[in-house]
C-alpha positions, 0 to 999 in steps of 0.5 A: 289141543286148545287154540294158542297152545300148539307149542305146549305139550302136556303129559298125562302125569303132569296133568294128574299131578296138577289135578290132584295136588294143586290148590288155588290157596297154596302159600307162596312157598308151597307154590314153589315146592309144587313147581319143583315137583312138576319140574322133577316129573318133567325132567324124568319124562324128558329123560325117559323119552330122550327129549332134547330141549332146544334153546336159542340164545339171543345175545345181541338182545340179551334174552333167552328163548326156550323151546321144547 
């Protein structure tokens, strides 16, 4: 895994989708649609692998940090 990305896990299906379907010149709306596709794939993977996304709420500082 590249330096600085130890917190990031790339699943092969997501990498394939990025490689095959993402283009730098997509319109803004197309980028949002593409993100929806990736989020859907990631949700499916997490469900199949029974992954739990951990979320830490920092109410005192009014922000959320998401892990997982």
